MARKE-96320 format. One record per residue (C-alpha): y, z, x; residue in one letter. Coordinates in steps of 0.25 Angstrom, whole numbers, plus 5000, padded with zeros to 4 digits. Last residue first. Layout:
N
+------+------+------+------+
:    v :    w :    u : type :
+------+------+------+------+
:    Y :    Z :    X :    a :
...
+------+------+------+------+
//
This chain:
334
+------+------+------+------+
:    v :    w :    u : type :
+------+------+------+------+
: 5043 : 5034 : 5027 :    r :
: 5042 : 5019 : 5026 :    s :
: 5038 : 5011 : 5039 :    n :
: 5025 : 5005 : 5033 :    k :
: 5031 : 5001 : 5020 :    a :
: 5044 : 4995 : 5026 :    a :
: 5035 : 4986 : 5035 :    d :
: 5027 : 4982 : 5023 :    f :
: 5039 : 4978 : 5015 :    f :
: 5046 : 4971 : 5028 :    a :
: 5033 : 4963 : 5030 :    e :
: 5034 : 4958 : 5016 :    v :
: 5049 : 4955 : 5019 :    n :
: 5045 : 4947 : 5031 :    e :
: 5035 : 4939 : 5022 :    v :
: 5046 : 4934 : 5014 :    p :
: 5042 : 4935 : 4999 :    t :
: 5039 : 4921 : 4993 :    n :
: 5026 : 4925 : 4986 :    r :
: 5031 : 4937 : 4980 :    d :
: 5024 : 4950 : 4983 :    v :
: 5017 : 4956 : 4972 :    g :
: 5022 : 4967 : 4963 :    h :
: 5030 : 4980 : 4964 :    g :
: 5028 : 4979 : 4979 :    l :
: 5019 : 4989 : 4986 :    n :
: 5019 : 5003 : 4993 :    l :
: 5008 : 5012 : 4989 :    i :
: 5014 : 5026 : 4985 :    h :
: 5005 : 5038 : 4983 :    g :
: 5013 : 5047 : 4992 :    s :
: 5026 : 5047 : 4999 :    e :
: 5037 : 5043 : 4989 :    g :
: 5038 : 5030 : 4980 :    a :
: 5054 : 5030 : 4981 :    a :
: 5053 : 5030 : 4997 :    d :
: 5043 : 5019 : 4997 :    v :
: 5051 : 5010 : 4987 :    v :
: 5064 : 5012 : 4995 :    e :
: 5057 : 5009 : 5008 :    h :
: 5052 : 4996 : 5002 :    t :
: 5067 : 4993 : 4998 :    r :
: 5072 : 4995 : 5012 :    e :
: 5061 : 4987 : 5018 :    r :
: 5063 : 4975 : 5009 :    v :
: 5078 : 4976 : 5011 :    t :
: 5076 : 4975 : 5026 :    e :
: 5066 : 4963 : 5025 :    p :
: 5076 : 4955 : 5017 :    d :
: 5074 : 4954 : 5002 :    g :
: 5063 : 4945 : 4996 :    y :
: 5054 : 4957 : 4997 :    l :
: 5063 : 4963 : 4986 :    l :
: 5056 : 4954 : 4976 :    a :
: 5043 : 4961 : 4977 :    p :
: 5050 : 4974 : 4971 :    d :
: 5044 : 4986 : 4979 :    l :
: 5034 : 4994 : 4971 :    n :
: 5024 : 4999 : 4973 :    g :
: 5011 : 5007 : 4972 :    q :
: 5010 : 5021 : 4965 :    v :
: 5002 : 5034 : 4967 :    p :
: 5002 : 5043 : 4955 :    q :
: 5008 : 5056 : 4959 :    d :
: 5019 : 5056 : 4948 :    g :
: 5019 : 5044 : 4940 :    l :
: 5033 : 5045 : 4934 :    e :
: 5040 : 5050 : 4947 :    d :
: 5033 : 5040 : 4956 :    r :
: 5037 : 5029 : 4946 :    a :
: 5051 : 5034 : 4947 :    r :
: 5051 : 5033 : 4962 :    a :
: 5044 : 5019 : 4960 :    i :
: 5055 : 5013 : 4951 :    d :
: 5046 : 5003 : 4944 :    v :
: 5051 : 4988 : 4943 :    t :
: 5044 : 4985 : 4956 :    w :
: 5030 : 4986 : 4950 :    d :
: 5022 : 4999 : 4952 :    l :
: 5008 : 5001 : 4955 :    g :
: 5002 : 5014 : 4951 :    v :
: 4991 : 5019 : 4960 :    v :
: 4978 : 5027 : 4957 :    d :
: 4976 : 5019 : 4944 :    a :
: 4971 : 5026 : 4932 :    g :
: 4979 : 5017 : 4923 :    s :
: 4987 : 5029 : 4918 :    d :
: 4997 : 5027 : 4930 :    a :
: 4999 : 5012 : 4926 :    l :
: 5002 : 5016 : 4911 :    l :
: 5011 : 5028 : 4916 :    d :
: 5020 : 5018 : 4923 :    l :
: 5025 : 5014 : 4910 :    n :
: 5040 : 5011 : 4911 :    g :
: 5037 : 5003 : 4924 :    s :
: 5026 : 4995 : 4918 :    v :
: 5031 : 4981 : 4921 :    n :
: 5020 : 4977 : 4931 :    r :
: 5006 : 4983 : 4932 :    a :
: 4999 : 4989 : 4944 :    f :
: 4988 : 4999 : 4945 :    m :
: 4983 : 5003 : 4958 :    i :
: 4969 : 5008 : 4961 :    t :
: 4963 : 5017 : 4972 :    p :
: 4948 : 5015 : 4974 :    v :
: 4938 : 5021 : 4965 :    d :
: 4937 : 5009 : 4955 :    v :
: 4933 : 5007 : 4941 :    a :
: 4944 : 5017 : 4936 :    d :
: 4955 : 5006 : 4939 :    l :
: 4948 : 4996 : 4930 :    v :
: 4945 : 5006 : 4918 :    e :
: 4959 : 5012 : 4919 :    r :
: 4966 : 4999 : 4918 :    h :
: 4958 : 4996 : 4906 :    l :
: 4961 : 5009 : 4899 :    p :
: 4976 : 5006 : 4903 :    l :
: 4976 : 4992 : 4898 :    l :
: 4974 : 4992 : 4882 :    f :
: 4980 : 5005 : 4877 :    e :
: 4990 : 5009 : 4888 :    r :
: 4995 : 4995 : 4890 :    y :
: 4996 : 4992 : 4875 :    d :
: 5005 : 5005 : 4873 :    a :
: 5013 : 5001 : 4886 :    p :
: 5016 : 4988 : 4880 :    s :
: 5009 : 4977 : 4888 :    l :
: 5016 : 4968 : 4897 :    l :
: 5015 : 4979 : 4908 :    g :
: 5001 : 4975 : 4909 :    a :
: 5006 : 4962 : 4917 :    y :
: 5002 : 4967 : 4931 :    t :
: 4988 : 4973 : 4928 :    d :
: 4986 : 4973 : 4943 :    f :
: 4975 : 4983 : 4946 :    l :
: 4976 : 4987 : 4961 :    q :
: 4963 : 4991 : 4969 :    i :
: 4961 : 5000 : 4981 :    a :
: 4952 : 5001 : 4993 :    d :
: 4945 : 4988 : 4989 :    a :
: 4931 : 4988 : 4996 :    g :
: 4922 : 4978 : 4989 :    a :
: 4917 : 4989 : 4979 :    e :
: 4932 : 4992 : 4976 :    e :
: 4934 : 4977 : 4973 :    q :
: 4921 : 4976 : 4964 :    y :
: 4926 : 4988 : 4956 :    t :
: 4939 : 4981 : 4954 :    v :
: 4932 : 4969 : 4949 :    y :
: 4922 : 4976 : 4940 :    e :
: 4933 : 4984 : 4933 :    v :
: 4941 : 4972 : 4932 :    l :
: 4931 : 4963 : 4925 :    v :
: 4929 : 4974 : 4914 :    d :
: 4944 : 4975 : 4913 :    t :
: 4946 : 4960 : 4912 :    f :
: 4936 : 4959 : 4900 :    a :
: 4942 : 4972 : 4894 :    r :
: 4956 : 4966 : 4894 :    l :
: 4951 : 4953 : 4887 :    l :
: 4944 : 4961 : 4876 :    r :
: 4957 : 4969 : 4874 :    e :
: 4965 : 4957 : 4871 :    f :
: 4954 : 4951 : 4863 :    a :
: 4953 : 4963 : 4854 :    d :
: 4969 : 4963 : 4853 :    p :
: 4969 : 4949 : 4848 :    h :
: 4983 : 4946 : 4843 :    e :
: 4992 : 4957 : 4850 :    a :
: 4984 : 4958 : 4863 :    r :
: 4982 : 4943 : 4863 :    l :
: 4997 : 4941 : 4862 :    r :
: 4999 : 4950 : 4874 :    r :
: 4989 : 4942 : 4882 :    i :
: 4996 : 4929 : 4878 :    e :
: 5010 : 4935 : 4881 :    m :
: 5008 : 4936 : 4896 :    f :
: 5023 : 4939 : 4896 :    s :
: 5027 : 4933 : 4910 :    r :
: 5016 : 4924 : 4911 :    s :
: 5005 : 4919 : 4921 :    p :
: 4996 : 4909 : 4916 :    t :
: 4984 : 4909 : 4907 :    g :
: 4990 : 4918 : 4897 :    e :
: 4978 : 4925 : 4892 :    c :
: 4970 : 4925 : 4905 :    v :
: 4983 : 4930 : 4913 :    y :
: 4986 : 4941 : 4903 :    a :
: 4971 : 4946 : 4903 :    s :
: 4972 : 4947 : 4918 :    l :
: 4985 : 4955 : 4917 :    t :
: 4979 : 4964 : 4906 :    f :
: 4966 : 4967 : 4913 :    p :
: 4973 : 4971 : 4926 :    g :
: 4972 : 4962 : 4939 :    g :
: 4963 : 4967 : 4950 :    a :
: 4966 : 4972 : 4964 :    f :
: 4959 : 4975 : 4977 :    g :
: 4967 : 4982 : 4989 :    l :
: 4961 : 4984 : 5003 :    v :
: 4967 : 4996 : 5009 :    a :
: 4972 : 4993 : 5024 :    a :
: 4968 : 4996 : 5038 :    e :
: 4955 : 5004 : 5034 :    s :
: 4946 : 4992 : 5034 :    g :
: 4955 : 4980 : 5033 :    l :
: 4945 : 4969 : 5036 :    e :
: 4933 : 4974 : 5030 :    a :
: 4940 : 4979 : 5018 :    t :
: 4947 : 4965 : 5017 :    l :
: 4934 : 4957 : 5018 :    r :
: 4927 : 4966 : 5007 :    e :
: 4939 : 4964 : 4998 :    i :
: 4938 : 4949 : 4999 :    l :
: 4923 : 4949 : 4996 :    a :
: 4925 : 4958 : 4984 :    g :
: 4936 : 4948 : 4979 :    v :
: 4926 : 4936 : 4982 :    y :
: 4916 : 4942 : 4973 :    g :
: 4924 : 4939 : 4961 :    l :
: 4914 : 4931 : 4953 :    q :
: 4902 : 4939 : 4958 :    e :
: 4909 : 4953 : 4957 :    r :
: 4915 : 4950 : 4944 :    v :
: 4902 : 4945 : 4937 :    d :
: 4907 : 4937 : 4925 :    g :
: 4913 : 4943 : 4913 :    r :
: 4912 : 4936 : 4899 :    e :
: 4925 : 4935 : 4892 :    r :
: 4929 : 4937 : 4878 :    r :
: 4944 : 4935 : 4879 :    t :
: 4943 : 4920 : 4876 :    d :
: 4940 : 4924 : 4861 :    a :
: 4954 : 4929 : 4859 :    p :
: 4959 : 4915 : 4862 :    s :
: 4966 : 4908 : 4873 :    e :
: 4962 : 4916 : 4885 :    v :
: 4965 : 4908 : 4898 :    p :
: 4955 : 4898 : 4904 :    n :
: 4963 : 4892 : 4916 :    e :
: 4970 : 4905 : 4919 :    v :
: 4982 : 4901 : 4928 :    v :
: 4987 : 4910 : 4939 :    p :
: 5001 : 4907 : 4944 :    g :
: 5010 : 4896 : 4939 :    v :
: 5018 : 4891 : 4951 :    g :
: 5006 : 4886 : 4958 :    s :
: 4994 : 4887 : 4948 :    e :
: 4983 : 4897 : 4951 :    l :
: 4969 : 4896 : 4945 :    h :
: 4961 : 4903 : 4934 :    y :
: 4948 : 4904 : 4927 :    s :
: 4944 : 4914 : 4917 :    f :
: 4929 : 4917 : 4916 :    g :
: 4930 : 4933 : 4915 :    l :
: 4924 : 4934 : 4929 :    p :
: 4935 : 4925 : 4934 :    e :
: 4947 : 4931 : 4928 :    l :
: 4945 : 4943 : 4938 :    v :
: 4951 : 4934 : 4949 :    t :
: 4964 : 4934 : 4942 :    l :
: 4970 : 4946 : 4949 :    i :
: 4970 : 4938 : 4962 :    d :
: 4965 : 4940 : 4976 :    s :
: 4970 : 4943 : 4990 :    y :
: 4965 : 4957 : 4992 :    m :
: 4976 : 4968 : 4994 :    v :
: 4977 : 4974 : 5008 :    v :
: 4983 : 4988 : 5007 :    g :
: 4991 : 4995 : 5018 :    d :
: 4998 : 4983 : 5022 :    p :
: 4997 : 4977 : 5036 :    q :
: 5008 : 4968 : 5036 :    f :
: 5004 : 4954 : 5042 :    r :
: 4989 : 4955 : 5043 :    e :
: 4988 : 4963 : 5031 :    w :
: 4996 : 4953 : 5023 :    p :
: 4986 : 4942 : 5027 :    q :
: 4974 : 4951 : 5024 :    l :
: 4973 : 4947 : 5010 :    s :
: 4974 : 4932 : 5013 :    i :
: 4963 : 4933 : 5023 :    e :
: 4954 : 4941 : 5014 :    a :
: 4956 : 4930 : 5003 :    a :
: 4952 : 4919 : 5012 :    i :
: 4940 : 4927 : 5017 :    e :
: 4936 : 4930 : 5002 :    p :
: 4938 : 4917 : 4996 :    t :
: 4941 : 4919 : 4981 :    s :
: 4955 : 4922 : 4983 :    i :
: 4958 : 4910 : 4992 :    a :
: 4951 : 4900 : 4984 :    e :
: 4958 : 4905 : 4971 :    l :
: 4971 : 4904 : 4978 :    f :
: 4968 : 4890 : 4983 :    s :
: 4965 : 4889 : 4998 :    y :
: 4969 : 4881 : 5010 :    d :
: 4984 : 4882 : 5008 :    e :
: 4982 : 4896 : 5005 :    r :
: 4981 : 4900 : 5019 :    l :
: 4995 : 4895 : 5022 :    e :
: 5001 : 4902 : 5010 :    r :
: 4994 : 4915 : 5015 :    y :
: 4999 : 4914 : 5029 :    e :
: 5013 : 4912 : 5024 :    p :
: 5012 : 4925 : 5016 :    l :
: 5020 : 4926 : 5003 :    y :
: 5008 : 4920 : 4996 :    r :
: 4998 : 4931 : 4997 :    g :
: 4992 : 4944 : 5001 :    a :
: 5001 : 4955 : 4997 :    q :
: 5001 : 4951 : 4982 :    r :
: 5004 : 4965 : 4980 :    m :
: 5009 : 4972 : 4992 :    m :
: 5004 : 4983 : 5001 :    w :
: 5009 : 4996 : 5007 :    v :
: 5004 : 5010 : 5010 :    p :
: 5016 : 5020 : 5008 :    p :
: 5019 : 5028 : 5020 :    r :
: 5015 : 5041 : 5026 :    e :
: 5006 : 5043 : 5013 :    t :
: 5006 : 5054 : 5003 :    r :
: 4994 : 5053 : 4994 :    e :
: 4993 : 5046 : 4980 :    g :
: 4979 : 5041 : 4982 :    r :
: 4984 : 5027 : 4983 :    a :
: 4993 : 5032 : 4994 :    a :
: 4981 : 5037 : 5002 :    r :
: 4973 : 5024 : 4999 :    l :
: 4985 : 5015 : 5005 :    f :
: 4986 : 5024 : 5017 :    l :
: 4971 : 5024 : 5020 :    d :
: 4971 : 5009 : 5019 :    r :
: 4982 : 5007 : 5029 :    m :
+------+------+------+------+
//
């Protein structure tokens, strides 16, 4: 329910935790795979009626409390003149990556004009769902986006952006600034279109040292998150020993990956609402195990300020019956 989600995001005690899943709309659903036979990924996300249908597929099956828009963090590459596509077995490929410090000088296009299909999608979702579920927008964080355009393809280490940081610090900061300016406008646009909450995914920010994270990223995270008045969620992976970095971002909710002990995180963060954090791999177990482990997360998180989610996105080969068990466990907790 929309109200349940918003109350948890404000840190209030709730009768049960609201629940949704990262990558909720997508490849684990057979109806999604069937629809995608007729549309490329970029066609699907840029066609509001198709993107709305995909966004609502999990709602029709599981009735999550939050319905996340079907889109991609790389959409904001467009206003900065980067082109990208998806390659099967590879992932996103940036066709004109940053190859020199000069490539970090970018002219910004009109975000609302170039990404108008995102606003149209959110408007469709808010009209369809009303008070039944929160409509969730999202954006990639400045470091993660910069990492993609420097590397060109997905990477474990994203060494090129880290090398840019060391060799050309001015260019590094210039690229982060370019994405931050776009992101401020983008999340504002999502709020205006009707998003009830927005999650910022700076997924790979944990590759930076805590000192660099605090110096270069925290001010930018605050700038993006402060641009909107709806609840915000901050998510980054591999920062389990530095949760204060996420809390200091100014986000209303701290997203936790599965490597974090959620009970310990609650102790460390105090009254700060949290989201998470079942290991997505556990959804490959049998449904009863999924229910048991989900209840363990709910019990450890406590009765206030917790939005139940996975610790990262649901995997594409996850059995649908186990996703259903996850949602059922959430709705029958406490």
